[in-house]
C-alpha positions as CSV (number, residue, x, y, z in Angstrom):
1,M,67.8,-42.4,-69.6
2,T,65.8,-39.5,-68.2
3,N,68.5,-37.1,-69.5
4,S,67.4,-37.9,-73.0
5,L,64.8,-35.4,-74.3
6,S,62.9,-38.1,-76.2
7,A,62.7,-40.2,-73.0
8,R,61.3,-37.3,-71.0
9,V,58.8,-36.5,-73.8
10,F,57.7,-40.2,-73.7
11,I,57.3,-40.0,-69.9
12,G,55.3,-36.9,-70.2
13,L,53.1,-38.5,-72.9
14,I,52.3,-41.6,-70.9
15,L,51.9,-39.8,-67.6
16,G,49.6,-37.1,-69.1
17,L,47.4,-39.7,-70.9
18,T,47.1,-41.7,-67.6
19,I,46.1,-38.7,-65.6
20,G,43.6,-37.5,-68.2
21,T,42.0,-41.0,-68.4
22,L,41.7,-41.1,-64.6
23,I,40.0,-37.7,-64.5
24,Q,37.4,-38.9,-67.1
25,Y,36.6,-42.2,-65.4
26,A,37.8,-42.1,-61.8
27,V,37.1,-38.5,-60.7
28,P,33.4,-37.7,-60.0
29,P,32.0,-34.9,-62.3
30,T,31.0,-32.9,-59.2
31,W,34.6,-32.5,-58.1
32,A,36.0,-29.2,-59.1
33,I,39.6,-30.6,-59.2
34,G,38.9,-32.6,-62.4
35,K,37.4,-29.6,-64.3
36,F,40.2,-27.3,-63.1
37,T,42.9,-29.7,-64.1
38,L,41.5,-30.2,-67.6
39,E,41.0,-26.4,-68.1
40,A,44.6,-25.7,-66.9
41,S,46.0,-28.5,-69.0
42,Q,44.2,-27.2,-72.1
43,G,45.5,-23.7,-71.4
44,F,49.2,-24.7,-70.8
45,G,49.1,-27.2,-73.7
46,G,47.6,-24.6,-76.0
47,M,50.4,-22.1,-75.0
48,F,53.1,-24.6,-75.8
49,V,51.6,-25.3,-79.3
50,K,51.3,-21.5,-79.9
51,M,55.0,-21.2,-79.0
52,I,55.8,-23.7,-81.7
53,Q,53.5,-22.0,-84.2
54,L,55.1,-18.6,-83.2
55,I,58.4,-19.7,-84.7
56,V,57.1,-21.8,-87.7
57,V,56.5,-18.9,-90.2
58,P,59.9,-17.1,-89.7
59,L,61.7,-20.4,-89.5
60,V,60.3,-21.5,-92.8
61,F,61.1,-18.2,-94.5
62,F,64.7,-18.0,-93.1
63,S,65.5,-21.6,-93.6
64,I,64.5,-21.8,-97.2
65,A,66.0,-18.4,-98.2
66,S,69.3,-19.2,-96.4
67,G,69.3,-22.7,-97.7
68,I,69.1,-21.4,-101.3
69,C,71.9,-18.8,-100.5
70,E,74.2,-21.7,-99.4
71,L,73.8,-23.5,-102.7
72,K,76.8,-23.3,-105.0
73,D,74.6,-22.4,-108.0
74,L,70.9,-22.2,-108.8
75,S,71.0,-25.2,-111.1
76,S,71.5,-27.4,-108.0
77,F,68.3,-25.8,-106.5
78,G,66.4,-26.8,-109.6
79,R,67.7,-30.4,-109.3
80,L,66.9,-30.5,-105.5
81,G,63.4,-29.0,-106.1
82,S,62.5,-31.5,-108.8
83,K,63.7,-34.5,-106.8
84,T,61.9,-33.4,-103.6
85,F,58.6,-32.4,-105.3
86,G,58.6,-35.5,-107.4
87,L,59.2,-37.9,-104.5
88,Y,56.5,-36.1,-102.4
89,V,53.9,-36.6,-105.1
90,L,55.0,-40.2,-105.8
91,N,54.8,-40.9,-102.1
92,T,51.2,-39.7,-101.9
93,V,50.1,-41.4,-105.1
94,V,51.5,-44.8,-104.0
95,A,49.9,-44.3,-100.5
96,I,46.5,-43.8,-102.1
97,G,46.8,-46.7,-104.5
98,A,48.0,-49.1,-101.7
99,T,45.2,-47.9,-99.4
100,L,42.5,-48.5,-102.0
101,L,43.7,-52.1,-102.6
102,I,43.7,-52.7,-98.8
103,V,40.2,-51.3,-98.2
104,L,38.8,-53.1,-101.2
105,W,40.1,-56.3,-99.7
106,L,39.1,-55.7,-96.1
107,K,35.8,-53.8,-96.8
108,P,35.8,-51.7,-93.6
109,G,32.4,-50.7,-92.3
110,T,30.5,-53.7,-93.8
111,G,27.8,-54.6,-91.3
112,V,28.1,-51.4,-89.2
113,D,24.8,-49.5,-88.8
114,L,26.3,-46.1,-89.0
115,G,23.0,-44.4,-89.5
116,S,21.8,-45.0,-86.0
117,M,24.7,-43.1,-84.5
118,A,24.9,-40.3,-87.0
119,E,24.0,-36.7,-86.2
120,T,23.1,-33.8,-88.4
121,V,26.1,-31.8,-89.4
122,K,26.8,-28.9,-91.8
123,L,29.7,-28.6,-94.1
124,A,30.8,-25.2,-95.4
125,A,33.0,-26.4,-98.3
126,T,31.4,-28.8,-100.8
127,E,33.8,-28.9,-103.7
128,P,37.3,-30.3,-104.1
129,P,39.9,-27.6,-104.8
130,S,40.8,-26.8,-108.4
131,M,44.4,-27.8,-109.4
132,W,44.9,-24.6,-111.4
133,Q,43.5,-22.4,-108.6
134,M,45.9,-24.1,-106.1
135,V,48.8,-23.2,-108.5
136,I,47.6,-19.6,-109.0
137,N,47.2,-19.1,-105.2
138,I,50.9,-20.0,-104.6
139,V,51.8,-16.5,-105.7
140,P,50.7,-14.0,-103.0
141,S,49.2,-10.7,-103.9
142,N,50.0,-9.4,-100.5
143,P,53.1,-10.8,-98.7
144,F,52.1,-9.4,-95.3
145,R,48.7,-11.2,-95.5
146,A,50.6,-14.5,-96.4
147,F,52.6,-14.1,-93.2
148,V,49.6,-13.2,-91.1
149,D,47.5,-16.1,-92.4
150,G,50.4,-18.5,-92.2
151,D,49.8,-19.6,-95.8
152,M,52.8,-22.0,-96.2
153,L,52.8,-22.3,-99.9
154,Q,52.9,-18.5,-100.4
155,I,55.6,-18.1,-97.7
156,I,57.7,-20.8,-99.4
157,F,57.3,-19.1,-102.8
158,M,58.4,-15.7,-101.3
159,A,61.4,-17.4,-99.6
160,I,62.5,-19.1,-102.8
161,M,62.2,-15.9,-104.8
162,T,64.2,-14.0,-102.0
163,G,66.9,-16.7,-102.0
164,I,67.2,-16.6,-105.8
165,A,67.4,-12.8,-105.8
166,I,70.2,-12.8,-103.2
167,Q,72.1,-15.5,-105.2
168,A,71.7,-13.3,-108.3
169,L,73.5,-10.4,-106.6
170,G,76.7,-12.3,-106.8
171,E,79.5,-10.6,-104.8
172,Q,77.2,-7.9,-103.6
173,S,75.1,-10.6,-101.7
174,G,77.5,-10.8,-98.8
175,P,75.6,-8.7,-96.2
176,A,72.2,-10.1,-97.2
177,N,73.6,-13.7,-97.2
178,R,75.0,-13.2,-93.7
179,A,71.8,-11.6,-92.4
180,F,69.7,-14.6,-93.5
181,K,72.3,-17.0,-92.2
182,V,72.2,-15.3,-88.8
183,G,68.4,-15.2,-88.9
184,N,68.3,-18.9,-89.5
185,E,70.7,-19.6,-86.6
186,V,68.5,-17.5,-84.3
187,M,65.5,-19.5,-85.3
188,M,67.3,-22.8,-84.7
189,K,68.3,-21.5,-81.2
190,L,64.7,-20.6,-80.5
191,I,63.7,-24.2,-81.5
192,T,66.2,-25.5,-79.0
193,L,64.8,-23.3,-76.3
194,V,61.1,-24.1,-77.0
195,M,61.8,-27.8,-77.4
196,S,63.4,-27.9,-73.9
197,L,59.8,-27.4,-72.8
198,A,58.4,-30.3,-74.9
199,P,58.1,-32.8,-72.1
200,Y,55.8,-30.4,-70.2
201,G,53.9,-29.3,-73.3
202,V,53.2,-32.9,-74.3
203,F,52.2,-33.8,-70.7
204,F,49.5,-31.1,-70.7
205,L,48.3,-31.9,-74.2
206,M,47.9,-35.6,-73.3
207,I,45.9,-34.8,-70.1
208,T,43.5,-32.9,-72.3
209,L,43.3,-35.8,-74.8
210,G,42.8,-38.5,-72.1
211,G,40.1,-36.4,-70.3
212,T,38.0,-35.6,-73.4
213,L,38.0,-38.6,-75.7
214,D,34.5,-40.0,-76.4
215,T,35.3,-43.7,-75.8
216,S,31.7,-44.8,-76.3
217,K,31.7,-43.8,-80.0
218,M,35.3,-45.1,-80.3
219,L,34.2,-48.5,-79.3
220,A,31.3,-48.4,-81.7
221,V,33.7,-47.9,-84.7
222,A,36.6,-49.7,-83.1
223,G,37.3,-51.7,-86.3
224,Y,37.6,-48.4,-88.4
225,I,39.9,-46.9,-85.8
226,A,42.1,-50.1,-85.7
227,L,42.4,-50.0,-89.5
228,V,43.4,-46.4,-89.6
229,V,45.8,-46.5,-86.7
230,G,47.3,-49.9,-87.9
231,M,47.9,-48.4,-91.4
232,F,49.7,-45.4,-90.0
233,I,51.9,-47.4,-87.6
234,L,52.8,-49.7,-90.5
235,M,53.8,-46.6,-92.5
236,F,56.1,-44.9,-90.0
237,M,57.4,-47.9,-88.1
238,V,57.9,-50.4,-91.0
239,I,57.4,-49.0,-94.6
240,Y,59.4,-45.8,-94.3
241,P,62.3,-47.3,-92.3
242,V,62.6,-50.1,-94.9
243,I,62.5,-47.7,-97.8
244,V,65.1,-45.6,-96.2
245,Y,67.3,-48.7,-95.7
246,L,66.9,-49.8,-99.3
247,T,67.8,-46.4,-100.7
248,T,70.4,-45.1,-98.2
249,G,71.7,-48.1,-96.3
250,I,70.6,-46.6,-92.9
251,K,69.4,-49.4,-90.8
252,P,65.7,-49.3,-89.8
253,T,66.6,-49.4,-86.1
254,V,68.9,-46.4,-86.5
255,F,66.2,-44.5,-88.5
256,I,63.5,-45.3,-85.9
257,K,65.8,-44.1,-83.1
258,H,66.4,-40.8,-84.9
259,I,62.6,-40.2,-85.3
260,R,61.6,-41.1,-81.7
261,E,61.2,-37.5,-80.6
262,Q,59.4,-36.6,-83.8
263,I,56.9,-39.4,-83.4
264,M,56.1,-38.4,-79.8
265,F,55.7,-34.7,-80.5
266,S,53.6,-35.3,-83.6
267,L,51.3,-37.7,-81.7
268,S,50.7,-35.0,-79.0
269,S,50.4,-32.0,-81.3
270,A,48.6,-33.6,-84.2
271,S,49.9,-30.8,-86.4
272,S,52.4,-31.1,-89.3
273,N,53.2,-27.4,-89.2
274,A,53.8,-27.4,-85.5
275,T,56.1,-30.3,-85.9
276,I,58.3,-28.5,-88.6
277,P,61.0,-27.4,-86.0
278,V,61.2,-31.0,-84.7
279,T,61.4,-32.5,-88.2
280,M,64.1,-29.9,-89.1
281,K,66.2,-31.1,-86.1
282,T,65.6,-34.7,-86.9
283,V,66.7,-34.6,-90.5
284,Q,69.8,-32.6,-89.6
285,N,70.7,-35.1,-86.9
286,I,70.5,-37.8,-89.5
287,G,73.0,-35.8,-91.6
288,V,70.8,-33.8,-94.1
289,S,72.3,-30.4,-94.9
290,K,70.6,-27.2,-94.0
291,S,70.1,-26.3,-97.7
292,I,68.1,-29.5,-98.3
293,A,66.3,-29.5,-94.9
294,G,65.5,-25.8,-95.2
295,F,63.6,-26.3,-98.5
296,G,62.3,-29.9,-98.2
297,V,60.9,-29.9,-94.7
298,P,58.6,-26.9,-95.0
299,L,57.5,-28.0,-98.4
300,G,56.7,-31.5,-97.1
301,A,54.7,-30.1,-94.2
302,T,52.6,-28.3,-96.8
303,M,52.1,-30.9,-99.6
304,N,53.5,-34.3,-98.5
305,M,50.2,-35.4,-97.0
306,S,50.4,-39.1,-97.6
307,G,48.9,-39.8,-94.2
308,A,46.0,-37.4,-94.9
309,A,45.4,-39.2,-98.2
310,V,45.3,-42.6,-96.5
311,Y,43.0,-41.3,-93.7
312,T,40.6,-39.7,-96.2
313,T,40.5,-42.8,-98.4
314,I,39.8,-45.2,-95.5
315,A,37.1,-42.9,-94.0
316,V,35.2,-42.5,-97.3
317,M,35.3,-46.2,-98.0
318,F,34.2,-47.0,-94.4
319,V,31.2,-44.6,-94.6
320,A,30.2,-46.0,-98.0
321,N,30.2,-49.6,-96.7
322,A,28.6,-48.7,-93.4
323,Y,25.7,-47.1,-95.1
324,G,25.3,-49.9,-97.6
325,M,26.4,-47.7,-100.5
326,P,29.7,-49.2,-101.5
327,L,31.6,-47.3,-104.3
328,E,31.9,-49.0,-107.7
329,M,35.2,-49.9,-109.3
330,N,34.7,-47.1,-111.9
331,Q,34.7,-44.6,-109.0
332,M,38.1,-45.6,-107.7
333,L,40.1,-43.5,-110.1
334,P,38.0,-40.3,-109.5
335,L,38.2,-40.9,-105.7
336,A,42.0,-41.3,-105.9
337,F,42.4,-38.1,-107.9
338,T,40.1,-36.1,-105.6
339,V,42.0,-37.4,-102.5
340,L,45.3,-36.4,-104.2
341,L,44.1,-32.9,-104.7
342,L,42.7,-32.6,-101.2
343,S,45.8,-33.9,-99.6
344,I,48.1,-31.6,-101.5
345,G,45.8,-28.6,-100.6
346,A,45.1,-29.7,-97.1
347,G,47.3,-27.0,-95.6
348,G,44.9,-24.3,-97.0
349,V,41.6,-26.1,-96.0
350,P,40.2,-25.0,-92.6
351,G,39.6,-28.0,-90.5
352,G,42.2,-30.3,-92.1
353,G,41.3,-33.9,-92.6
354,I,37.7,-33.8,-91.5
355,V,36.8,-31.1,-94.1
356,S,38.6,-33.1,-96.7
357,I,36.6,-36.2,-95.8
358,G,33.4,-34.2,-95.8
359,I,34.2,-32.9,-99.3
360,C,34.7,-36.4,-100.6
361,L,31.5,-37.7,-99.0
362,H,29.5,-34.9,-100.7
363,T,31.3,-35.3,-104.0
364,F,30.5,-39.1,-104.2
365,G,26.9,-38.7,-103.0
366,L,27.5,-40.3,-99.6
367,P,25.5,-39.2,-96.4
368,I,27.2,-36.2,-95.0
369,E,25.7,-37.1,-91.6
370,A,28.4,-39.7,-91.2
371,L,30.9,-36.9,-90.7
372,A,29.7,-36.6,-87.1
373,I,30.9,-40.1,-86.3
374,V,34.2,-39.6,-88.2
375,A,34.7,-36.3,-86.3
376,A,34.0,-37.9,-83.0
377,V,37.0,-40.2,-83.3
378,D,39.1,-37.8,-85.4
379,R,41.5,-36.8,-82.6
380,I,42.8,-40.3,-82.1
381,C,43.1,-40.9,-85.8
382,D,44.6,-37.5,-86.6
383,M,47.5,-37.8,-84.2
384,F,48.7,-41.0,-86.0
385,C,47.9,-39.4,-89.4
386,T,50.2,-36.5,-88.6
387,T,53.0,-38.8,-87.5
388,A,52.8,-40.7,-90.8
389,N,53.0,-37.3,-92.6
390,V,56.1,-36.0,-90.8
391,V,58.0,-39.3,-90.8
392,G,57.4,-39.4,-94.5
393,D,59.0,-35.9,-94.8
394,T,62.0,-37.2,-92.9
395,A,62.3,-40.3,-95.1
396,I,62.1,-38.3,-98.3
397,N,64.6,-35.6,-97.3
398,T,67.0,-38.3,-96.2
399,I,66.7,-40.0,-99.6
400,V,67.2,-36.7,-101.4
401,A,70.3,-36.0,-99.3
402,K,71.7,-39.5,-100.1
403,T,71.3,-38.8,-103.9
404,E,73.3,-35.6,-103.3
405,G,76.1,-37.6,-101.6
406,E,75.5,-35.8,-98.2
407,I,74.8,-38.7,-95.8
408,S,76.0,-42.3,-95.2
409,A,74.7,-45.1,-93.0
410,E,77.9,-44.8,-90.8
411,N,77.4,-41.0,-90.2
412,A,73.7,-41.5,-89.4
413,E,74.7,-44.1,-86.8
414,N,77.5,-42.0,-85.4
415,N,75.2,-38.9,-85.2
416,L,72.7,-41.0,-83.2
417,Q,75.4,-41.4,-80.5
418,I,75.9,-37.7,-80.4
419,V,72.2,-36.6,-80.1
420,A,71.1,-39.5,-77.8
């Protein structure tokens, strides 16, 4: 059991969270050991996340470019791109619609006096992104700046153009094709090396989480947290496995076993981009080819933010009800469209979900002070939000691979025996 990486990551997660909680509640504040342990854990956990982030940008570039190079013709790339993009958008739209129906039914925040807990906060961004500006910004004016800033949409665009250019060379593309293939293999090897440290990285990250969570504010908005976390668990443990089963024949239990490591890493890192290497391994273990995974996973980490859309929708409706300012039915469609834009552009918005929530609050005339309470419990919500995002990426890439005739339920189950 302990030879399994996912089992060791799980042990690290539970052990780290337990130690962090003990430090916060059982170790006197005057004891230096508690402060030292938290600082050390924050440092080592941060180093592990940086190691993951170190390989994300070159991994995305090499995997997409080499994936396009491996395609038999460029028409298949157009087919794959339209399927993947369309499913990602559909996934987010359905998630927003379903969440609106649920929150209109449950009315989260009703009877909660949020004003007595709110603090004054400032929000730098006050307008939702323009769809056309998002499209225009996909094309980088300076490729080096895109790499330095880690702008995933621009990096994906450059990788696609590079892969297409290599394909267009025909017989002359041999050396370039081999170079990108070797580069991708090197990145995959780096993933294996870094992920061997995952149990320790997760252990330190969870010590920090357990030792710093503000449980008093969490208890005050426990219903809100329960709804957010419950929705996300339903998404990645029930809805996505069932959808995968209905479209590919892969049993929900088999799919869940494949994503165990992905779930635990995303819970601890709370970063879709940092989870790209793990997601890449997960989908390939299921049977998705490198060409589909290389394009679909980085794109999903950038724009398939169904979890972020659900999170933003619940938070905005919760604040509206908690302040006695419920949104009218004629505001539901504008809210859904705004959340869709924000979720697609979340990768380029500093601060992620919290800033998106703040923009929505400002846009619909809700008290921005409520952002302080939402931010206080963001860490616990965001970790489940990230998990819903990345499991959605895995589900959609698995479905796309099935439509291309790449995977079968039998192979997915057999592969599970190999990687266990």
